[in-house]
C-alpha positions as CSV (number, residue, x, y, z in Angstrom):
1,M,0.0,0.0,-0.2
2,F,1.1,3.6,-0.3
3,T,3.3,5.3,2.3
4,S,3.3,8.9,3.3
5,K,6.0,9.4,1.2
6,G,4.5,7.8,-1.7
7,N,1.1,8.5,-1.3
8,P,0.2,12.6,-2.4
9,F,-3.0,12.0,-0.1
10,A,-1.6,10.6,2.9
11,S,-1.5,13.9,4.4
12,L,-4.4,16.4,5.3
13,Q,-2.5,19.2,2.7
14,P,-2.1,17.3,-0.2
15,F,-1.4,20.6,-2.1
16,R,1.4,22.3,-0.1
17,D,4.7,23.2,-1.3
18,E,7.3,20.5,-0.6
19,A,9.7,22.9,-1.1
20,V,9.7,24.6,2.0
21,L,9.3,21.7,4.0
22,P,12.3,19.6,5.5
23,K,13.4,16.6,3.2
24,S,12.3,14.2,5.6
25,E,8.8,15.6,5.4
26,R,8.5,15.9,1.9
27,G,6.1,13.5,-0.4
28,V,5.7,13.5,-4.3
29,P,7.7,16.5,-5.6
30,N,5.1,19.2,-7.2
31,A,5.0,19.2,-10.7
32,F,4.4,22.8,-10.8
33,S,7.5,24.3,-8.3
34,E,10.1,26.2,-10.3
35,N,12.9,24.4,-8.7
36,T,11.7,21.4,-10.0
37,V,11.9,21.9,-13.7
38,P,14.5,19.6,-15.5
39,Q,17.4,21.2,-16.9
40,A,17.4,19.2,-20.1
41,L,14.5,21.1,-20.8
42,V,15.8,24.4,-19.9
43,A,19.1,24.0,-21.8
44,P,17.9,23.2,-25.3
45,A,15.9,26.5,-25.3
46,A,18.7,28.6,-24.4
47,V,21.2,26.9,-26.8
48,V,18.6,27.4,-29.7
49,A,18.1,31.1,-28.8
50,T,22.0,31.3,-28.9
51,Q,22.5,29.6,-31.8
52,T,19.8,32.1,-33.5
53,W,21.5,35.1,-32.2
54,D,24.6,34.0,-33.3
55,A,23.2,33.5,-36.7
56,G,21.3,36.7,-37.0
57,E,24.6,38.7,-36.2
58,G,26.9,36.9,-39.1
59,G,24.1,36.1,-41.5
60,G,23.3,39.7,-42.8
61,S,26.1,39.8,-45.1
62,R,25.6,36.1,-46.4
63,G,21.6,37.5,-46.9
64,Q,22.7,40.6,-48.5
65,E,24.9,38.2,-51.2
66,N,22.2,36.1,-51.7
67,G,20.2,39.0,-52.3
68,H,22.6,40.5,-55.1
69,Q,22.7,37.0,-56.7
70,N,18.9,36.8,-56.9
71,A,18.9,40.3,-58.8
72,G,21.8,39.6,-61.2
73,S,20.1,36.6,-62.1
74,L,16.6,38.0,-62.7
75,S,18.3,40.9,-64.5
76,S,19.8,38.2,-66.7
77,W,17.0,36.2,-67.3
78,E,14.9,39.7,-68.2
79,A,17.7,40.2,-70.7
80,C,17.3,37.1,-72.2
81,L,13.4,37.0,-72.4
82,K,13.6,40.5,-73.9
83,A,16.1,39.0,-76.4
84,R,13.7,36.3,-77.4
85,E,11.0,38.6,-77.8
86,E,12.7,40.8,-80.2
87,A,14.1,37.8,-82.3
88,L,10.2,36.5,-82.3
89,R,9.0,39.8,-83.6
90,Q,11.6,40.0,-85.9
91,R,10.8,36.4,-87.1
92,E,7.3,37.7,-87.2
93,Q,7.5,40.8,-89.6
94,A,9.9,38.5,-91.8
95,V,7.0,35.8,-92.1
96,S,4.3,38.5,-92.6
97,T,6.5,40.3,-95.3
98,A,7.5,36.9,-97.1
99,E,3.7,36.2,-96.9
100,G,3.0,39.6,-98.3
101,Q,5.3,38.8,-101.4
102,A,4.2,35.2,-102.2
103,G,2.1,35.1,-104.8
104,R,2.6,38.6,-106.0
105,N,2.7,39.2,-109.5
106,N,6.1,40.3,-110.7
107,W,6.8,39.7,-114.3
108,P,7.1,41.5,-116.3
109,R,8.8,44.2,-114.4
110,C,7.5,47.2,-116.3
111,R,4.0,45.8,-116.1
112,P,3.5,42.6,-113.7
113,F,0.6,40.6,-114.8
114,M,1.7,37.0,-113.5
115,R,3.8,35.5,-111.1
116,H,7.6,34.5,-112.1
117,S,10.3,33.9,-109.7
118,I,12.5,30.8,-110.1
119,S,14.7,31.2,-107.4
120,E,11.7,31.6,-105.0
121,D,9.0,29.3,-106.5
122,V,10.9,26.2,-107.9
123,P,12.8,23.6,-105.8
124,V,16.4,23.9,-105.7
125,N,17.1,20.8,-107.6
126,R,15.1,21.9,-110.2
127,Q,16.0,25.6,-110.7
128,G,19.0,24.9,-113.0
129,L,16.5,23.1,-115.4
130,V,13.9,26.1,-115.3
131,T,16.4,28.8,-116.1
132,R,17.9,27.0,-118.9
133,G,14.2,26.7,-120.3
134,Y,13.9,30.6,-119.5
135,W,17.2,31.3,-121.3
136,A,15.6,29.1,-124.3
137,W,12.6,31.2,-124.5
138,I,14.6,34.7,-124.2
139,F,16.7,33.6,-127.1
140,A,13.2,32.2,-128.9
141,A,11.6,35.6,-128.2
142,A,14.4,37.6,-129.8
143,G,14.5,35.5,-132.4
144,C,11.2,35.9,-133.5
145,C,11.7,39.7,-133.3
146,V,14.8,39.4,-135.6
147,D,13.2,36.9,-137.8
148,W,10.0,39.3,-138.2
149,I,12.1,42.6,-138.6
150,T,14.5,40.6,-141.5
151,I,11.7,39.7,-142.9
152,T,9.5,42.9,-143.2
153,L,12.3,45.1,-144.6
154,M,13.4,42.2,-147.3
155,F,9.6,42.8,-148.3
156,I,10.0,46.2,-148.0
157,V,12.6,46.4,-150.7
158,G,11.2,43.5,-152.6
159,H,13.4,40.3,-151.7
160,K,10.5,38.7,-150.4
161,G,6.6,38.3,-151.5
162,L,3.7,39.0,-149.5
163,G,3.2,35.3,-148.6
164,D,6.3,34.9,-146.9
165,W,5.8,38.1,-144.9
166,L,2.0,37.2,-143.9
167,F,3.5,33.7,-142.6
168,C,6.3,35.2,-141.0
169,T,4.0,37.8,-139.2
170,I,1.8,34.9,-137.9
171,I,4.3,32.7,-136.5
172,S,6.2,35.5,-135.2
173,G,3.0,37.1,-133.6
174,A,1.7,34.2,-132.3
175,G,4.7,32.2,-131.4
176,L,6.2,34.7,-129.0
177,P,3.0,34.7,-126.4
178,L,2.5,31.2,-127.0
179,S,5.6,30.1,-126.4
180,F,6.1,31.6,-123.1
181,L,2.3,30.8,-121.9
182,L,2.4,27.2,-122.9
183,W,6.0,26.1,-123.3
184,H,7.9,27.8,-120.5
185,R,4.9,28.1,-118.3
186,S,4.4,24.5,-118.5
187,L,7.8,23.4,-117.3
188,Y,8.0,26.6,-114.7
189,K,4.3,24.8,-113.2
190,S,5.7,21.2,-113.9
191,A,8.9,22.1,-111.7
192,I,6.8,23.0,-109.1
193,K,3.6,20.9,-108.4
194,D,5.4,18.0,-110.2
195,G,2.6,16.3,-111.7
196,A,2.7,13.6,-114.4
197,C,0.5,14.9,-116.8
198,M,2.1,18.3,-116.8
199,W,5.3,16.9,-117.6
200,A,3.8,14.7,-120.3
201,W,2.4,18.1,-121.6
202,F,5.6,19.6,-121.2
203,F,7.2,17.2,-122.8
204,L,4.8,17.3,-126.2
205,L,5.5,21.2,-126.2
206,S,9.2,20.9,-125.7
207,A,9.4,18.5,-128.3
208,M,7.3,21.1,-130.8
209,H,9.8,23.7,-129.7
210,V,12.9,22.2,-130.6
211,G,11.2,21.3,-134.2
212,L,10.2,25.1,-134.5
213,A,13.7,26.2,-133.5
214,A,15.0,23.7,-135.9
215,W,13.0,24.6,-138.9
216,T,13.8,28.3,-138.1
217,F,17.4,27.9,-137.9
218,I,17.4,26.1,-141.1
219,G,14.7,28.1,-143.2
220,P,14.3,25.4,-145.9
221,P,12.3,26.7,-149.0
222,I,9.6,24.0,-148.7
223,V,6.5,26.2,-147.1
224,G,7.8,29.6,-148.7
225,K,10.9,31.3,-147.3
226,W,9.1,32.9,-144.4
227,A,12.3,32.2,-141.8
228,A,15.7,33.8,-142.3
229,G,17.4,31.0,-141.8
230,V,20.8,29.3,-143.2
231,F,19.2,29.1,-147.0
232,T,18.0,32.7,-146.7
233,M,21.5,33.9,-145.2
234,I,22.9,32.0,-148.5
235,D,20.8,33.6,-150.8
236,Q,21.4,37.4,-149.4
237,F,24.9,37.0,-149.5
238,K,25.4,35.4,-153.1
239,S,22.9,38.3,-154.2
240,G,25.8,41.1,-153.2
241,G,25.5,44.6,-152.8
242,G,24.7,46.7,-149.6
243,A,21.1,45.3,-149.2
244,G,22.0,41.7,-149.5
245,I,24.9,41.9,-147.0
246,F,22.9,43.5,-144.2
247,F,20.3,41.3,-144.8
248,G,22.9,38.4,-144.5
249,I,23.8,39.7,-141.3
250,C,20.5,39.9,-140.3
251,C,20.3,36.3,-140.9
252,V,23.3,35.3,-139.2
253,I,22.2,37.0,-136.0
254,N,18.5,35.2,-136.4
255,V,20.3,31.8,-136.5
256,V,22.5,32.2,-133.9
257,L,19.6,33.0,-132.0
258,W,17.5,30.2,-133.1
259,G,20.5,27.7,-132.7
260,L,20.9,28.8,-128.9
261,S,17.3,28.2,-128.5
262,G,17.2,24.9,-130.2
263,L,20.1,23.7,-128.1
264,L,18.7,25.0,-124.9
265,G,15.3,23.7,-125.6
266,F,16.9,20.3,-126.8
267,A,19.1,20.1,-123.4
268,V,15.9,20.9,-121.2
269,W,13.7,18.5,-123.4
270,G,16.2,15.6,-123.3
271,V,16.9,15.8,-119.1
272,S,12.9,16.1,-118.9
273,R,12.6,12.6,-120.6
274,I,15.4,10.7,-118.4
275,P,13.6,8.4,-116.1
276,N,16.5,9.3,-113.1
277,Y,15.1,12.6,-113.3
278,P,12.3,13.5,-111.2
279,T,9.7,14.0,-113.9
280,L,7.4,11.6,-115.5
281,A,5.3,9.3,-113.7
282,T,6.7,10.2,-110.2
283,S,3.1,11.6,-109.1
284,A,1.7,8.3,-110.8
285,G,3.8,5.9,-108.3
286,G,6.6,5.3,-111.2
287,Y,10.1,6.2,-111.0
288,P,11.1,7.6,-107.8
289,R,12.8,10.7,-107.5
290,A,16.2,9.2,-107.9
291,S,18.2,12.4,-108.6
292,K,17.1,14.1,-105.6
293,L,17.2,11.1,-103.4
294,K,20.7,10.0,-104.5
295,H,22.0,13.8,-103.9
296,Q,20.3,13.5,-100.3
297,C,21.9,10.1,-99.6
298,K,25.6,11.8,-100.6
299,L,24.6,14.7,-97.9
300,V,23.7,11.9,-95.6
301,L,27.0,9.7,-95.9
302,K,29.0,12.8,-96.0
303,H,27.9,13.5,-92.1
304,A,27.3,9.9,-91.2
305,K,30.2,7.7,-89.2
306,N,29.3,4.9,-91.3
307,A,27.1,3.1,-93.1
308,K,24.7,1.8,-90.3
309,H,24.7,5.4,-89.1
310,A,24.0,6.7,-92.3
311,K,21.2,4.2,-92.4
312,D,19.5,5.2,-89.2
313,I,20.0,9.0,-90.1
314,W,17.9,8.0,-93.1
315,Y,15.6,6.1,-91.6
316,E,14.6,9.0,-89.0
317,E,14.2,11.5,-91.7
318,G,11.0,9.3,-92.9
319,E,12.7,9.1,-96.5
320,G,11.6,5.2,-96.9
321,A,14.3,2.9,-98.7
322,P,17.2,4.2,-99.7
323,P,17.9,4.5,-103.8
324,C,21.5,3.9,-103.3
325,G,21.7,0.1,-103.1
326,N,22.9,-2.2,-100.5
327,G,25.3,-0.8,-98.0
328,W,24.4,2.3,-99.5
329,A,27.4,1.4,-102.4
330,G,25.3,3.2,-104.9
331,C,25.9,6.6,-103.7
């Protein structure tokens, strides 16, 4: 059972202060007495307060340094953000400018009524072909003008008949715009859209252009002498005199122009019918774009470490099966 020392209710004054009593009369210590507070509870608080005060004394400089670092990073971030905004604004302006210029009529420069820009509209791998075709048309247009002027002057002085002049007028007057609208524009659109029917149509018109250039170059006296070609040039030089020499020189200029136009037109016509070139039946599932794909294969091999790396790069780009053969030996 409880003794008077272990039982707090043994005495008649259970709430008396044990601290003022002699040790022999003390019972259970009073938990609410200030003297009985354990030192273990007091020491940590003092230590924490001391540490907090010390940190407050020495942490001011570190806080300022952190503040300066944060301010510097914030200013650099703002500068980077402004630079990105400026780059984005310039890019949007460039895109809007390009969209405004795209599709705008720019040919001829004196009075534009159609769109013609080989460097902007035509794919890079076909710009050379279209440029050669354009120069072939320019020589043909100049040849039509020189031929008509020469035949007209010869008709005035009596070296040509009315039928020759009328026929030359019809051929030159109709051939000048039609050769551009039908032949060159067909090449231009075919190079952009790459349609099988468009390439077939151009192939036919190109053959007609080469035939007309060859006929005008030679100028055979079969259906009149409406062309100031080689035969007319020989006749004028044989006739002698100042007029004959002058007309002979005009015929030489006409022969040179039509010769250049025929050679360039034949080169374009020959390239357009080669299966290796991305032309006929490409869109209809025929020959692949071998020329373009082989060029891409060479670029991949140039930047790849080995054949396996090149194969991985090729399939990552989603180009399908490479046309260069097994092991990329065809490139």
